[in-house]
MDTraj code that builds the backbone (N, CA, C; nanometers):
import mdtraj as md
import numpy as np

residues = "MET LYS LYS ILE VAL VAL ILE ASN GLY HIS PRO ASN LYS GLU SER PHE ASN ALA ALA LEU ALA GLN SER TYR ILE LYS SER ALA LEU GLU ALA GLY SER GLU VAL ARG TYR ILE ALA ILE GLY GLU LEU ASP PHE ASN PRO ASN LEU GLN PHE GLY TYR ARG GLN ARG MET GLU LEU GLU PRO ASP LEU VAL LYS ALA LEU GLU ASP ILE LYS TRP SER GLU HIS GLN VAL TRP ILE HIS PRO LEU TRP TRP LEU GLY MET PRO ALA ILE MET LYS GLY PHE PHE ASP ARG ALA PHE LEU PRO GLY ILE THR PHE THR SER ASN LYS GLU GLY THR ALA ASP GLY LEU LEU HIS GLY ARG THR GLY ARG ILE ILE THR THR ALA GLY ASP LEU SER LEU GLU ILE TYR GLU GLU VAL TYR ALA SER SER GLY LEU VAL GLN LEU LYS ASN GLY ILE LEU GLU TYR CYS GLY ILE SER SER ILE GLN ASP SER PHE ILE GLY PRO LEU TYR GLU LEU ASN GLU ASN ASP ARG ARG LYS TRP ILE VAL GLN ILE GLU ASN PHE ALA ALA SER ASP SER VAL".split()
xyz = np.array([
    [4.7730, 9.8333, 6.4465],
    [4.8080, 9.8991, 6.5716],
    [4.6807, 9.9505, 6.6377],
    [4.6526, 9.9064, 6.7591],
    [4.5338, 9.9466, 6.8342],
    [4.5566, 10.0843, 6.8948],
    [4.4547, 10.1685, 6.8900],
    [4.4601, 10.3015, 6.9498],
    [4.3892, 10.2962, 7.0851],
    [4.4660, 10.3126, 7.1912],
    [4.4134, 10.2996, 7.3269],
    [4.4341, 10.4301, 7.4028],
    [4.3306, 10.4734, 7.4717],
    [4.3457, 10.5865, 7.5638],
    [4.3240, 10.5336, 7.7054],
    [4.4163, 10.5676, 7.7944],
    [4.4087, 10.5288, 7.9349],
    [4.3735, 10.6548, 8.0137],
    [4.2642, 10.6475, 8.0890],
    [4.2160, 10.7625, 8.1660],
    [4.2227, 10.7279, 8.3138],
    [4.3026, 10.8045, 8.3881],
    [4.3179, 10.7833, 8.5316],
    [4.2337, 10.8866, 8.6048],
    [4.1345, 10.8413, 8.6809],
    [4.0460, 10.9301, 8.7533],
    [4.0890, 10.9623, 8.8952],
    [4.2030, 10.9092, 8.9385],
    [4.2498, 10.9390, 9.0741],
    [4.3226, 11.0735, 9.0733],
    [4.2880, 11.1655, 9.1628],
    [4.3526, 11.2968, 9.1610],
    [4.4990, 11.2972, 9.2040],
    [4.5455, 11.1921, 9.2708],
    [4.6834, 11.1874, 9.3196],
    [4.7711, 11.1133, 9.2194],
    [4.8684, 11.1833, 9.1624],
    [4.9539, 11.1213, 9.0609],
    [5.0501, 11.0172, 9.1185],
    [5.0554, 11.0029, 9.2512],
    [5.1399, 10.9010, 9.3138],
    [5.0575, 10.7855, 9.3704],
    [4.9339, 10.7718, 9.3269],
    [4.8439, 10.6682, 9.3778],
    [4.8720, 10.5321, 9.3147],
    [4.8139, 10.4293, 9.3736],
    [4.8202, 10.2949, 9.3158],
    [4.7500, 10.2945, 9.1798],
    [4.6465, 10.3757, 9.1647],
    [4.5778, 10.3875, 9.0354],
    [4.6736, 10.4369, 8.9281],
    [4.7591, 10.5333, 8.9619],
    [4.8580, 10.5836, 8.8663],
    [4.9575, 10.4743, 8.8299],
    [4.9977, 10.3939, 8.9283],
    [5.0888, 10.2822, 8.9014],
    [5.0225, 10.1802, 8.8085],
    [4.8942, 10.1526, 8.8313],
    [4.8216, 10.0608, 8.7432],
    [4.8160, 10.1169, 8.6015],
    [4.7879, 10.2464, 8.5898],
    [4.7803, 10.3102, 8.4574],
    [4.9141, 10.2995, 8.3851],
    [5.0227, 10.3290, 8.4540],
    [5.1541, 10.3241, 8.3903],
    [5.1922, 10.1811, 8.3506],
    [5.1547, 10.0837, 8.4322],
    [5.1811, 9.9437, 8.3973],
    [5.1027, 9.9032, 8.2735],
    [4.9767, 9.9451, 8.2674],
    [4.8940, 9.9150, 8.1497],
    [4.9569, 9.9774, 8.0258],
    [4.9949, 10.1042, 8.0355],
    [5.0519, 10.1756, 7.9209],
    [5.1789, 10.1072, 7.8717],
    [5.2682, 10.0746, 7.9637],
    [5.3945, 10.0100, 7.9261],
    [5.3690, 9.8791, 7.8522],
    [5.2794, 9.7975, 7.9046],
    [5.2507, 9.6688, 7.8423],
    [5.1811, 9.6859, 7.7070],
    [5.0899, 9.7807, 7.6957],
    [5.0207, 9.8039, 7.5679],
    [5.1178, 9.8525, 7.4615],
    [5.2106, 9.9393, 7.4989],
    [5.3118, 9.9867, 7.4039],
    [5.4010, 9.8716, 7.3587],
    [5.4402, 9.7866, 7.4538],
    [5.5231, 9.6699, 7.4202],
    [5.4496, 9.5740, 7.3277],
    [5.3155, 9.5712, 7.3369],
    [5.2342, 9.4831, 7.2518],
    [5.2049, 9.5468, 7.1159],
    [5.2533, 9.6691, 7.0943],
    [5.2379, 9.7318, 6.9635],
    [5.1249, 9.8307, 6.9509],
    [5.0558, 9.8610, 7.0603],
    [4.9476, 9.9586, 7.0549],
    [5.0027, 10.1005, 7.0580],
    [4.9240, 10.1932, 7.0076],
    [4.9506, 10.3351, 7.0228],
    [4.8670, 10.3801, 7.1416],
    [4.9273, 10.4503, 7.2373],
    [4.8590, 10.4819, 7.3622],
    [4.8686, 10.6312, 7.3926],
    [4.7569, 10.6860, 7.4382],
    [4.7530, 10.8221, 7.4917],
    [4.7025, 10.8136, 7.6357],
    [4.7457, 10.9100, 7.7172],
    [4.7160, 10.9061, 7.8602],
    [4.6490, 11.0358, 7.9041],
    [4.5421, 11.0211, 7.9806],
    [4.4734, 11.1356, 8.0400],
    [4.4719, 11.1146, 8.1913],
    [4.5387, 11.2036, 8.2630],
    [4.5336, 11.2039, 8.4097],
    [4.4386, 11.3168, 8.4479],
    [4.3146, 11.2814, 8.4782],
    [4.2109, 11.3825, 8.5008],
    [4.2513, 11.4817, 8.6093],
    [4.3160, 11.4351, 8.7144],
    [4.3558, 11.5223, 8.8235],
    [4.4592, 11.6266, 8.7854],
    [4.5259, 11.6079, 8.6726],
    [4.6273, 11.7033, 8.6271],
    [4.5738, 11.7999, 8.5218],
    [4.4483, 11.7834, 8.4809],
    [4.3906, 11.8729, 8.3813],
    [4.3503, 12.0047, 8.4465],
    [4.3571, 12.1108, 8.3686],
    [4.3180, 12.2433, 8.4165],
    [4.1788, 12.2754, 8.3621],
    [4.0769, 12.2574, 8.4453],
    [3.9396, 12.2870, 8.4042],
    [3.8519, 12.3065, 8.5274],
    [3.7415, 12.3743, 8.5084],
    [3.6421, 12.3917, 8.6143],
    [3.5491, 12.2708, 8.6108],
    [3.5464, 12.1874, 8.7149],
    [3.4627, 12.0673, 8.7124],
    [3.3140, 12.0950, 8.7371],
    [3.2796, 12.2192, 8.7675],
    [3.1415, 12.2540, 8.8002],
    [3.0641, 12.2944, 8.6750],
    [2.9639, 12.2177, 8.6399],
    [2.8748, 12.2525, 8.5285],
    [2.7740, 12.3532, 8.5834],
    [2.8190, 12.4755, 8.6044],
    [2.7451, 12.5724, 8.6848],
    [2.6117, 12.6167, 8.6284],
    [2.5888, 12.6031, 8.4982],
    [2.4595, 12.6413, 8.4405],
    [2.3757, 12.5197, 8.4018],
    [2.4210, 12.4007, 8.4399],
    [2.3517, 12.2808, 8.3944],
    [2.3570, 12.2758, 8.2422],
    [2.2482, 12.2322, 8.1817],
    [2.2434, 12.2279, 8.0352],
    [2.1753, 12.3508, 7.9766],
    [2.1422, 12.4478, 8.0609],
    [2.0726, 12.5682, 8.0158],
    [2.1640, 12.6602, 7.9351],
    [2.2917, 12.6655, 7.9739],
    [2.3875, 12.7531, 7.9062],
    [2.5193, 12.6790, 7.8923],
    [2.5715, 12.6724, 7.7720],
    [2.6969, 12.6005, 7.7460],
    [2.8163, 12.6803, 7.7952],
    [2.9051, 12.6141, 7.8689],
    [3.0313, 12.6740, 7.9114],
    [3.1376, 12.6403, 7.8073],
    [3.2282, 12.7322, 7.7811],
    [3.3383, 12.7054, 7.6894],
    [3.4266, 12.5948, 7.7482],
    [3.4662, 12.5015, 7.6637],
    [3.5550, 12.3952, 7.7095],
    [3.6980, 12.4479, 7.7183],
    [3.7621, 12.4229, 7.8304],
    [3.9015, 12.4602, 7.8457],
    [3.9877, 12.3758, 7.7517],
    [4.1074, 12.4257, 7.7135],
    [4.1953, 12.3514, 7.6222],
    [4.2240, 12.2081, 7.6669],
    [4.2406, 12.1848, 7.7979],
    [4.2673, 12.0482, 7.8451],
    [4.1483, 11.9550, 7.8190],
    [4.0259, 12.0061, 7.8311],
    [3.9081, 11.9243, 7.8007],
    [3.8980, 11.8975, 7.6519],
    [3.9281, 11.9972, 7.5702],
    [3.9258, 11.9790, 7.4242],
    [4.0241, 11.8702, 7.3844],
    [4.1462, 11.8752, 7.4394],
    [4.2487, 11.7751, 7.4075],
    [4.2062, 11.6372, 7.4570],
    [4.1503, 11.6295, 7.5780],
    [4.1057, 11.5003, 7.6306],
    [3.9975, 11.4404, 7.5411],
    [3.9031, 11.5217, 7.4962],
    [3.7981, 11.4721, 7.4064],
    [3.8557, 11.4265, 7.2730],
    [3.9549, 11.4966, 7.2233],
    [4.0217, 11.4529, 7.0994],
    [4.0820, 11.3147, 7.1184],
    [4.1485, 11.2930, 7.2323],
    [4.2095, 11.1624, 7.2605],
    [4.1034, 11.0538, 7.2746],
    [3.9926, 11.0852, 7.3392],
    [3.8846, 10.9881, 7.3563],
    [3.8230, 10.9529, 7.2214],
    [3.8007, 11.0516, 7.1373],
    [3.7430, 11.0259, 7.0045],
    [3.8417, 10.9545, 6.9127],
    [3.9698, 10.9788, 6.9316],
    [4.0755, 10.9126, 6.8541],
    [4.0822, 10.7636, 6.8845],
    [4.0519, 10.7273, 7.0085],
    [4.0727, 10.5903, 7.0570],
    [3.9782, 10.4893, 6.9928],
    [4.0254, 10.3652, 6.9930],
    [3.9426, 10.2497, 6.9594],
    [3.9042, 10.1745, 7.0873],
    [3.9860, 10.1925, 7.1905],
    [3.9650, 10.1234, 7.3189],
    [3.9971, 10.2210, 7.4310],
    [3.9109, 10.2245, 7.5324],
    [3.9290, 10.3148, 7.6452],
    [3.9451, 10.2345, 7.7735],
    [4.0405, 10.2764, 7.8556],
    [4.0642, 10.2128, 7.9847],
    [4.0446, 10.3191, 8.0920],
    [3.9440, 10.2999, 8.1744],
    [3.9103, 10.3940, 8.2820],
    [3.9540, 10.3325, 8.4136],
    [4.0458, 10.3992, 8.4847],
    [4.0984, 10.3506, 8.6124],
    [4.0621, 10.4542, 8.7180],
    [3.9980, 10.4095, 8.8265],
    [3.9593, 10.5048, 8.9303],
    [3.9358, 10.4357, 9.0637],
    [3.9513, 10.5120, 9.1726],
    [3.9168, 10.4579, 9.3040],
    [3.7669, 10.4725, 9.3285],
    [3.7177, 10.3895, 9.4158],
    [3.5776, 10.3978, 9.4574],
    [3.5722, 10.4800, 9.5850],
    [3.5137, 10.5981, 9.5754],
    [3.4980, 10.6864, 9.6912],
    [3.3499, 10.7107, 9.7111],
    [3.2984, 10.6835, 9.8298],
    [3.1561, 10.6994, 9.8588],
    [3.0719, 10.6285, 9.7524],
    [3.1148, 10.5086, 9.7154],
    [3.0450, 10.4192, 9.6206],
    [3.0398, 10.4749, 9.4787],
    [3.1236, 10.5706, 9.4469],
    [3.1298, 10.6264, 9.3118],
    [3.2690, 10.6744, 9.2799],
    [3.2792, 10.7467, 9.1713],
    [3.4079, 10.7995, 9.1270],
    [3.4433, 10.9270, 9.2039],
    [3.5712, 10.9649, 9.2059],
    [3.6100, 11.0910, 9.2702],
    [3.5403, 11.2107, 9.2043],
    [3.5240, 11.3172, 9.2804],
    [3.4531, 11.4362, 9.2324],
    [3.5146, 11.4926, 9.1053],
    [3.6479, 11.4925, 9.0951],
    [3.7122, 11.5499, 8.9761],
    [3.6783, 11.4680, 8.8512],
    [3.6637, 11.3386, 8.8663],
    [3.6276, 11.2532, 8.7530],
    [3.4818, 11.2763, 8.7138],
    [3.3941, 11.2877, 8.8122],
    [3.2538, 11.3179, 8.7827],
    [3.2429, 11.4547, 8.7158],
    [3.3201, 11.5517, 8.7640],
    [3.3222, 11.6834, 8.7020],
    [3.3715, 11.6787, 8.5589],
    [3.4660, 11.5895, 8.5307],
    [3.5153, 11.5705, 8.3938],
    [3.4012, 11.5269, 8.3024],
    [3.3245, 11.4282, 8.3480],
    [3.2105, 11.3833, 8.2675],
    [3.1059, 11.4934, 8.2531],
    [3.0766, 11.5627, 8.3639],
    [2.9768, 11.6700, 8.3574],
    [3.0153, 11.7761, 8.2553],
    [3.1421, 11.8107, 8.2502],
    [3.1867, 11.9193, 8.1635],
    [3.2157, 11.8757, 8.0203],
    [3.2684, 11.7547, 8.0013],
    [3.3152, 11.7139, 7.8682],
    [3.2165, 11.6258, 7.7920],
    [3.1445, 11.5387, 7.8596],
    [3.0533, 11.4464, 7.7924],
    [2.9167, 11.5136, 7.7793],
    [2.9066, 11.5998, 7.6799],
    [2.7895, 11.6848, 7.6618],
    [2.7084, 11.6445, 7.5399],
    [2.5810, 11.6857, 7.5368],
    [2.4994, 11.6615, 7.4175],
    [2.5679, 11.7231, 7.2952],
    [2.5682, 11.6462, 7.1879],
    [2.6311, 11.6915, 7.0648],
    [2.7799, 11.6610, 7.0584],
    [2.8378, 11.6212, 7.1721],
    [2.9808, 11.5870, 7.1757],
    [2.9995, 11.4364, 7.1914],
    [2.9317, 11.3767, 7.2896],
    [2.9442, 11.2316, 7.3101],
    [2.8108, 11.1583, 7.2939],
    [2.7007, 11.2329, 7.2831],
    [2.5695, 11.1713, 7.2608],
    [2.4739, 11.2767, 7.2063],
    [2.3672, 11.2294, 7.1465],
    [2.2559, 11.3166, 7.1101],
    [2.1318, 11.2603, 7.1767],
    [2.0406, 11.3451, 7.2116],
    [1.9170, 11.2982, 7.2736],
    [1.7983, 11.3633, 7.2050],
    [1.6811, 11.3039, 7.2279],
    [1.5596, 11.3590, 7.1684],
    [1.4531, 11.3752, 7.2768],
    [1.3397, 11.4276, 7.2369],
    [1.2336, 11.4561, 7.3341],
    [1.1692, 11.3305, 7.3908],
    [1.1904, 11.2154, 7.3261],
    [1.1360, 11.0897, 7.3776],
    [1.2228, 11.0329, 7.4897],
    [1.3354, 11.0969, 7.5167],
    [1.4216, 11.0520, 7.6258],
    [1.5213, 10.9438, 7.5876],
    [1.5337, 10.9162, 7.4594],
    [1.6336, 10.8188, 7.4160],
    [1.7577, 10.8927, 7.3674],
    [1.8676, 10.8227, 7.3634],
    [1.9936, 10.8841, 7.3229],
    [2.0605, 10.8007, 7.2157],
    [2.1424, 10.8666, 7.1384],
    [2.2290, 10.7986, 7.0428],
    [2.3717, 10.8337, 7.0806],
    [2.4473, 10.7327, 7.1213],
    [2.5856, 10.7564, 7.1591],
    [2.6701, 10.7911, 7.0381],
    [2.7575, 10.8867, 7.0541],
    [2.8443, 10.9298, 6.9450],
    [2.9838, 10.8686, 6.9540],
    [3.0022, 10.7753, 7.0484],
    [3.1315, 10.7080, 7.0625],
    [3.1222, 10.5610, 7.0204],
    [3.0317, 10.5311, 6.9286],
    [3.0170, 10.3937, 6.8771],
    [3.1481, 10.3450, 6.8165],
    [3.1638, 10.2141, 6.8164],
    [3.2819, 10.1535, 6.7560],
    [3.4008, 10.1449, 6.8509],
    [3.3818, 10.1871, 6.9734],
    [3.4884, 10.1810, 7.0729],
    [3.4532, 10.0784, 7.1806],
    [3.5559, 10.0152, 7.2326],
    [3.5378, 9.9207, 7.3420],
    [3.5967, 9.9829, 7.4687],
    [3.5715, 9.9178, 7.5816],
    [3.6194, 9.9751, 7.7063],
    [3.6588, 9.8734, 7.8102],
    [3.7306, 9.9239, 7.9077],
    [3.7692, 9.8468, 8.0257],
    [3.7635, 9.9427, 8.1439],
    [3.7061, 9.8962, 8.2542],
    [3.6992, 9.9745, 8.3771],
    [3.7750, 9.8979, 8.4857],
    [3.8688, 9.9666, 8.5508],
    [3.9430, 9.9083, 8.6618],
    [3.9149, 9.9956, 8.7838],
    [3.8488, 9.9366, 8.8828],
    [3.8084, 10.0096, 9.0029],
    [3.8854, 9.9575, 9.1231],
    [3.9378, 10.0501, 9.2022],
    [4.0035, 10.0106, 9.3267],
    [3.9190, 10.0588, 9.4449],
    [3.9252, 9.9842, 9.5541],
    [3.8502, 10.0220, 9.6739],
    [3.9387, 10.0023, 9.7960],
    [3.9445, 10.1031, 9.8810],
    [4.0305, 10.0973, 9.9986],
    [3.9865, 9.9974, 10.1033],
    [3.8557, 9.9955, 10.1346],
    [3.8110, 9.9103, 10.2445],
    [3.6867, 9.8286, 10.2119],
    [3.6600, 9.8085, 10.0866],
    [3.5387, 9.7383, 10.0450],
    [3.5750, 9.6145, 9.9645],
    [3.5103, 9.5039, 9.9943],
    [3.5330, 9.3813, 9.9175],
    [3.4366, 9.3782, 9.7988],
    [3.4719, 9.2983, 9.7004],
    [3.3860, 9.2828, 9.5831],
    [3.2502, 9.2264, 9.6234],
    [3.2485, 9.1320, 9.7160],
    [3.1226, 9.0699, 9.7570],
    [3.0264, 9.1729, 9.8181],
    [3.0768, 9.2555, 9.9080],
    [2.9925, 9.3594, 9.9698],
    [2.9497, 9.4616, 9.8648],
    [3.0425, 9.5001, 9.7775],
    [3.0117, 9.5972, 9.6714],
    [2.8972, 9.5471, 9.5836],
    [2.9029, 9.4194, 9.5467],
    [2.7992, 9.3632, 9.4595],
    [2.6692, 9.3355, 9.5356],
    [2.6789, 9.2720, 9.6523],
    [2.5592, 9.2256, 9.7218],
    [2.4864, 9.3354, 9.7991],
    [2.5603, 9.4217, 9.8641],
    [2.4980, 9.5258, 9.9462],
    [2.4727, 9.6525, 9.8660],
    [2.5688, 9.6899, 9.7825],
    [2.5602, 9.8183, 9.7122],
    [2.5297, 9.8061, 9.5631],
    [2.5007, 9.6848, 9.5163],
    [2.4596, 9.6595, 9.3779],
    [2.5552, 9.7200, 9.2752],
    [2.6850, 9.7196, 9.3065],
    [2.7884, 9.7720, 9.2155],
    [2.7536, 9.9117, 9.1647],
    [2.7088, 9.9976, 9.2556],
    [2.6541, 10.1280, 9.2181],
    [2.7484, 10.2135, 9.1341],
    [2.8751, 10.2201, 9.1701],
    [2.9697, 10.3004, 9.0929],
    [2.9903, 10.2453, 8.9539],
    [2.9960, 10.1122, 8.9423],
    [3.0119, 10.0492, 8.8119],
    [2.8896, 10.0740, 8.7247],
    [2.7713, 10.0643, 8.7821],
    [2.6487, 10.0902, 8.7068],
    [2.6498, 10.2332, 8.6519],
    [2.6893, 10.3279, 8.7366],
    [2.6938, 10.4675, 8.6922],
    [2.7897, 10.4854, 8.5740],
    [2.9130, 10.4356, 8.5889],
    [3.0142, 10.4565, 8.4852],
    [2.9879, 10.3721, 8.3609],
    [2.9648, 10.2430, 8.3802],
    [2.9496, 10.1530, 8.2651],
    [2.8189, 10.1778, 8.1903],
    [2.7065, 10.1671, 8.2610],
    [2.5759, 10.1775, 8.1956],
    [2.5315, 10.3220, 8.1761],
    [2.5468, 10.4024, 8.2814],
    [2.4935, 10.5376, 8.2781],
    [2.5739, 10.6368, 8.1976],
    [2.7036, 10.6085, 8.1756],
    [2.7862, 10.7030, 8.1005],
    [2.8426, 10.6391, 7.9737],
    [2.9276, 10.5382, 7.9888],
    [3.0000, 10.4855, 7.8725],
    [2.9071, 10.4188, 7.7702],
    [2.8228, 10.3248, 7.8150],
    [2.7309, 10.2609, 7.7198],
    [2.6314, 10.3614, 7.6629],
    [2.5862, 10.4542, 7.7440],
    [2.4945, 10.5591, 7.6993],
    [2.5561, 10.6388, 7.5844],
    [2.6886, 10.6548, 7.5895],
    [2.7594, 10.7306, 7.4856],
    [2.8076, 10.6409, 7.3711],
    [2.7722, 10.5125, 7.3735],
    [2.7980, 10.4254, 7.2593],
    [2.9125, 10.3277, 7.2737],
    [2.9851, 10.3308, 7.3840],
    [3.0975, 10.2397, 7.4034],
    [3.0426, 10.1021, 7.4397],
    [3.1003, 9.9979, 7.3806],
    [3.0464, 9.8634, 7.4017],
    [3.1566, 9.7665, 7.4444],
    [3.1164, 9.6442, 7.4695],
    [3.2088, 9.5370, 7.5107],
    [3.2993, 9.5842, 7.6242],
    [3.2372, 9.6368, 7.7285],
    [3.3127, 9.6920, 7.8405],
    [3.3398, 9.5824, 7.9430],
    [3.4672, 9.5587, 7.9704],
    [3.5074, 9.4632, 8.0727],
    [3.5392, 9.5407, 8.2000],
    [3.5207, 9.4766, 8.3145],
    [3.5491, 9.5469, 8.4385],
    [3.6208, 9.4573, 8.5377],
    [3.7036, 9.5223, 8.6193],
    [3.7779, 9.4543, 8.7255],
    [3.7681, 9.5368, 8.8530],
    [3.7638, 9.4681, 8.9650],
    [3.7534, 9.5319, 9.0956],
    [3.8720, 9.4872, 9.1796],
    [3.9461, 9.5832, 9.2348],
    [4.0618, 9.5524, 9.3185],
    [4.0356, 9.6080, 9.4584],
    [4.0218, 9.5200, 9.5538],
    [3.9976, 9.5673, 9.6889],
    [3.9619, 9.4521, 9.7822],
    [3.9671, 9.4782, 9.9106],
    [4.0071, 9.6040, 9.9725],
    [4.1588, 9.6233, 9.9690],
    [4.2017, 9.7435, 9.9298],
    [4.3442, 9.7717, 9.9145],
    [4.4194, 9.7606, 10.0465],
    [4.3542, 9.7950, 10.1575],
    [4.4255, 9.7917, 10.2853],
    [4.4696, 9.6505, 10.3220],
    [4.4085, 9.5490, 10.2626],
    [4.4470, 9.4103, 10.2906],
    [4.5581, 9.3603, 10.1986],
    [4.5905, 9.4365, 10.0943],
    [4.6899, 9.3904, 9.9972],
    [4.8315, 9.4212, 10.0452],
    [4.9169, 9.3204, 10.0427],
    [5.0579, 9.3438, 10.0707],
    [5.1297, 9.3722, 9.9376],
    [5.2588, 9.3948, 9.9446],
    [5.3342, 9.4291, 9.8223],
    [5.3269, 9.3181, 9.7182],
    [5.3274, 9.1938, 9.7622],
    [5.3173, 9.0821, 9.6685],
    [5.1812, 9.0807, 9.5988],
    [5.0742, 9.1079, 9.6751],
    [4.9396, 9.1144, 9.6167],
    [4.9316, 9.2270, 9.5133],
    [4.9885, 9.3426, 9.5480],
    [4.9862, 9.4571, 9.4555],
    [5.0639, 9.4248, 9.3281],
    [5.1752, 9.3559, 9.3447],
    [5.2558, 9.3176, 9.2272],
    [5.1754, 9.2220, 9.1383],
    [5.1011, 9.1289, 9.1989],
    [5.0175, 9.0376, 9.1194],
    [4.9137, 9.1150, 9.0399],
    [4.8558, 9.2193, 9.1007],
    [4.7591, 9.3011, 9.0273],
    [4.8254, 9.3780, 8.9137],
    [4.9464, 9.4271, 8.9368],
    [5.0206, 9.4956, 8.8300],
    [5.0408, 9.4007, 8.7121],
    [5.0803, 9.2780, 8.7408],
    [5.0991, 9.1777, 8.6351],
    [4.9670, 9.1501, 8.5635],
    [4.8585, 9.1403, 8.6391],
    [4.7272, 9.1178, 8.5778],
    [4.6895, 9.2338, 8.4854],
    [4.7164, 9.3561, 8.5278],
    [4.6877, 9.4733, 8.4454],
    [4.7729, 9.4702, 8.3188],
    [4.8980, 9.4294, 8.3307],
    [4.9840, 9.4150, 8.2132],
    [4.9276, 9.3104, 8.1165],
    [4.8732, 9.2037, 8.1719],
    [4.8115, 9.0996, 8.0870],
    [4.6862, 9.1537, 8.0173],
    [4.6060, 9.2340, 8.0897],
    [4.4897, 9.2983, 8.0263],
    [4.5337, 9.3832, 7.9073],
    [4.6391, 9.4591, 7.9271],
    [4.6883, 9.5483, 7.8206],
    [4.7338, 9.4687, 7.6985],
    [4.8006, 9.3590, 7.7232],
    [4.8466, 9.2748, 7.6115],
    [4.7276, 9.2182, 7.5348],
    [4.6258, 9.1695, 7.6071],
    [4.5086, 9.1130, 7.5381],
    [4.4234, 9.2223, 7.4713],
    [4.4164, 9.3401, 7.5312],
    [4.3420, 9.4502, 7.4697],
    [4.4077, 9.4993, 7.3421],
    [4.5386, 9.4764, 7.3295],
    [4.6136, 9.5267, 7.2151],
    [4.5965, 9.4421, 7.0902],
    [4.5365, 9.3266, 7.1035],
    [4.5193, 9.2350, 6.9902],
    [4.4068, 9.2832, 6.8998],
])
top = md.Topology()
chain = top.add_chain()
for i, resn in enumerate(residues, 1):
    res = top.add_residue(resn, chain, resSeq=i)
    for name in ("N", "CA", "C"):
        top.add_atom(name, md.element.get_by_symbol(name[0]), res)
traj = md.Trajectory(xyz[None], top)
């Protein structure tokens, strides 16, 4: 039985991202995986790392539980919209507050890090309201994906990260959205193996 955590970075629980997350979860459960769900927008925490790394802030209970689920997992699925070429502020605040030295990575004075989430794989599903994949890759060098995949997840030890881009959403009709839901269900089935 595969242990999968699905993390939704969209703050609106009625978003297309939430629908994608629920479709993934349903299909993964049907495939025999054990699944936990983190809806970042529903967590109760201060997203502001107000002292930087100079002074540690106590982790709120929701962050402690989310980290337990992330550490429990064998596979992580990160679903989020692309806003201003990156993740929503609440999702960035989640990383700032929860993915801390000694919790998800260790670093040394030489500037190298050792990820503490080794042995886990990942999947990133990004949605964009008005941006095509071609423009995202060619003009903006997949900036949000680079930040999340390379700058955060791989840095913390997660490997074999697959990614998908859905957009522009404003061009998708109901049939197109349904096809993406089916594709997400297929991802969940293959991730569960």
